[in-house]
C-alpha positions in Angstrom: 110.7 36.3 13.4 111.8 37.6 16.7 115.4 37.0 17.5 116.6 36.8 13.9 119.6 39.0 13.1 117.7 40.5 10.1 113.9 40.7 10.1 111.0 42.5 8.6 108.2 44.0 10.6 105.1 45.7 9.0 102.9 48.2 10.7 100.2 49.4 8.3 101.8 51.0 5.2 105.3 51.1 6.7 107.6 48.1 6.8 110.8 48.1 8.8 113.8 46.0 7.9 115.7 45.6 11.2 119.3 44.7 11.7 119.4 43.1 15.1 123.0 42.3 16.2 123.5 45.2 18.7 126.4 43.5 20.4 128.3 43.6 17.1 126.9 47.0 16.2 124.7 45.2 13.6 127.7 44.1 11.5 126.3 42.2 8.5 127.0 38.4 8.4 126.8 36.3 5.3 123.6 34.9 6.6 122.1 38.4 6.7 123.3 39.2 3.2 121.6 36.0 2.0 118.4 36.7 3.9 118.0 40.2 2.6 116.6 39.5 -0.9 114.1 37.0 0.6 112.8 39.5 3.1 112.6 42.2 0.4 110.6 39.8 -1.7 108.2 39.3 1.2 107.9 43.1 1.6 107.3 43.6 -2.1 104.5 41.0 -2.1 102.7 42.9 0.7 100.4 45.1 -1.3 99.6 47.2 1.8 103.2 48.1 2.4 104.0 51.5 0.8 107.3 52.6 2.4 110.2 50.6 3.8 112.5 51.8 6.6 115.9 50.2 7.2 117.3 50.6 10.7 119.5 48.9 13.3 118.9 48.0 16.9 120.8 49.2 20.0 121.9 52.6 18.9 123.8 51.5 15.8 122.9 51.4 12.1 125.5 49.1 10.8 129.3 49.0 11.5 130.0 47.1 8.3 130.5 43.5 7.2 131.3 41.1 9.9 135.1 40.9 9.8 135.2 37.8 12.0 133.8 35.8 9.1 136.5 36.9 6.7 139.1 34.3 7.9 137.6 31.8 5.4 138.1 34.2 2.5 141.9 34.5 2.9 143.6 32.9 -0.1 140.2 31.5 -1.2 139.2 33.3 -4.4 136.2 31.1 -4.9 134.7 32.0 -1.5 135.6 35.6 -2.0 133.7 35.6 -5.2 130.7 34.0 -3.5 130.8 36.7 -0.8 130.9 39.5 -3.3 127.9 37.9 -5.1 126.0 37.7 -1.9 126.6 41.3 -1.1 125.8 42.5 -4.6 122.6 40.5 -4.8 121.4 41.9 -1.5 122.3 45.6 -2.2 121.1 45.5 -5.8 117.8 44.1 -4.6 117.4 46.8 -2.1 118.4 49.5 -4.6 115.8 48.3 -7.1 113.0 47.8 -4.5 110.0 49.4 -6.2 108.8 51.3 -3.2 110.5 54.2 -1.3 113.2 53.0 1.1 114.4 55.2 3.9 117.6 54.5 5.9 117.2 55.5 9.6 120.7 56.0 10.7 122.1 56.3 14.2 125.5 55.4 15.6 128.0 53.9 13.2 127.3 53.7 9.5 130.5 52.4 8.1 131.8 50.3 5.2 129.2 47.8 4.1 126.8 49.7 6.5 127.2 52.8 4.4 126.7 50.7 1.2 123.4 49.5 2.7 122.4 53.2 3.4 123.4 54.2 -0.1 121.2 51.5 -1.6 118.2 53.3 0.0 116.5 56.2 -1.5 116.6 58.7 1.4 119.0 58.8 4.4 117.9 60.4 7.7 120.7 60.5 10.3 120.7 61.1 14.0 123.0 64.0 15.0 125.3 61.5 16.7 125.7 59.2 13.7 129.2 58.5 12.2 130.1 57.6 8.7 133.1 56.1 6.9 134.4 53.9 4.2 137.3 52.0 5.8 138.7 49.2 3.6 142.1 50.9 3.6 142.3 50.0 7.3 142.1 46.3 6.3 143.9 46.2 3.0 140.7 45.5 1.0 138.8 47.2 -1.7 135.2 48.6 -1.8 133.0 46.8 -4.4 132.4 48.6 -7.7 128.6 48.9 -7.3 129.0 50.5 -3.8 131.7 52.8 -5.1 129.5 53.9 -7.9 126.6 54.7 -5.5 129.0 56.7 -3.3 130.4 58.7 -6.2 126.9 59.3 -7.6 125.9 60.6 -4.1 128.8 62.9 -3.2 131.1 63.1 -6.3 134.5 61.6 -7.0 136.6 64.1 -5.0 134.7 63.5 -1.8 134.5 59.8 -2.4 138.3 59.7 -2.7 138.6 61.7 0.5 136.6 59.2 2.4 138.0 56.1 0.9 141.7 57.0 0.7 141.8 58.5 4.2 139.5 55.9 5.8 138.5 58.7 8.2 135.1 58.9 10.0 132.9 61.9 9.6 130.0 63.1 11.8 126.4 63.6 10.7 126.8 67.3 10.0 129.8 66.7 7.7 127.8 63.9 6.0 125.0 66.3 5.4 127.4 68.9 4.0 128.9 66.2 1.7 125.4 65.3 0.5 125.7 61.8 2.0 122.5 62.2 4.0 119.4 64.3 3.3 118.3 65.1 6.8 120.0 65.3 10.3 117.7 65.0 13.3 118.4 65.2 17.0 119.0 61.6 18.2 116.0 61.6 20.6 113.7 62.6 17.7 115.0 60.3 15.0 112.5 57.4 15.4 109.4 59.6 15.5 110.6 61.9 12.7 111.4 59.0 10.4 108.0 57.3 11.1 106.2 60.6 10.4 108.2 61.1 7.2 107.5 57.5 6.1 103.7 57.9 6.8 103.7 61.2 4.8 105.5 59.5 1.9 103.0 56.6 2.0 100.2 59.1 1.0 101.8 59.7 -2.4 101.0 58.0 -5.6 102.5 54.5 -5.6 102.5 54.5 -9.4 104.5 57.8 -9.6 106.9 56.7 -6.9 107.7 53.3 -8.5 107.9 54.8 -12.0 110.1 57.7 -11.1 112.4 55.5 -8.9 112.9 53.2 -11.8 113.5 56.2 -14.1 116.0 57.8 -11.8 117.8 54.5 -11.4 117.9 54.0 -15.2 119.2 57.6 -15.6 122.1 56.9 -13.4 123.0 53.3 -14.6 126.7 53.4 -15.7 128.5 51.5 -18.4 129.2 47.9 -17.2 132.5 47.5 -19.1 134.6 47.9 -15.9 132.7 45.4 -13.8 134.8 42.3 -14.6 138.2 44.0 -13.9 136.8 45.5 -10.7 135.4 42.1 -9.6 138.9 40.6 -10.0 140.5 43.4 -8.0 138.0 42.8 -5.1 138.5 39.1 -5.1 142.2 39.2 -5.3 142.5 41.6 -2.4 141.6 38.7 0.0 144.8 36.9 -1.1 147.0 40.0 -0.7 149.6 40.7 1.9 147.8 43.8 3.0 144.6 42.0 3.9 146.5 39.3 5.8 148.2 42.0 7.8 145.0 44.0 8.3 143.0 40.9 9.4 145.8 39.9 11.9 145.9 43.4 13.2 142.1 43.4 13.7 142.2 40.1 15.6 145.1 41.3 17.8 143.6 44.7 18.4 146.6 46.5 17.1 147.4 49.0 14.3 148.2 47.3 11.0 151.7 47.8 9.5 151.2 47.8 5.7 154.4 47.4 3.7 153.1 48.8 0.4 153.0 47.3 -3.0 
């Protein structure tokens, strides 16, 4: 549907999941997280669709979760838990989508935006893209599922580098880290990604679905840490650091964290 902040378009064998909030650099709202599994269900039911591309409008991939909606999560563990469940449901549905999924990344790919890219199978970045994991700037935590995907992609040391420093890296550094598989000149990104998707669509759908499921199974971790990690994520919305981080964001100033 035209004008929707998240929509699915299909052109022959290639479907495109489009984040369309360019004025907010395509930051993900809760409405968008909730819509994602439904749109992926529609894509999966389209038998002609062979490859899915995820991209943003307006020169941005996704700058993260919409921080302006987090006011309602402060000191509200019930809503924080619902928010986590919404994100997890969306990203797990994307990660388990049975057809190849390509992230077409330009501009910022930060926080929840990077989590979205990591739930895809292949990441193709424009040369001017930027990447980061920035919950330390807000006093929050990164969800366990997203942290696992990041560690699986680049290893624990580099994951700690990005998360603990909250620094942004450019596309070349992201490639060197193993965070993206291809870096393309910005002006060529759209055409290159489309050509790559069409080429991938010529492969065996059976092989692609089976091997994607097999690779996902091979990298499925022990779930014993999920409950404690869930509690840590939820409790962070009631912590002093997030209250300070959120106030700093609203007032456009640097946060002054006091430490634990």
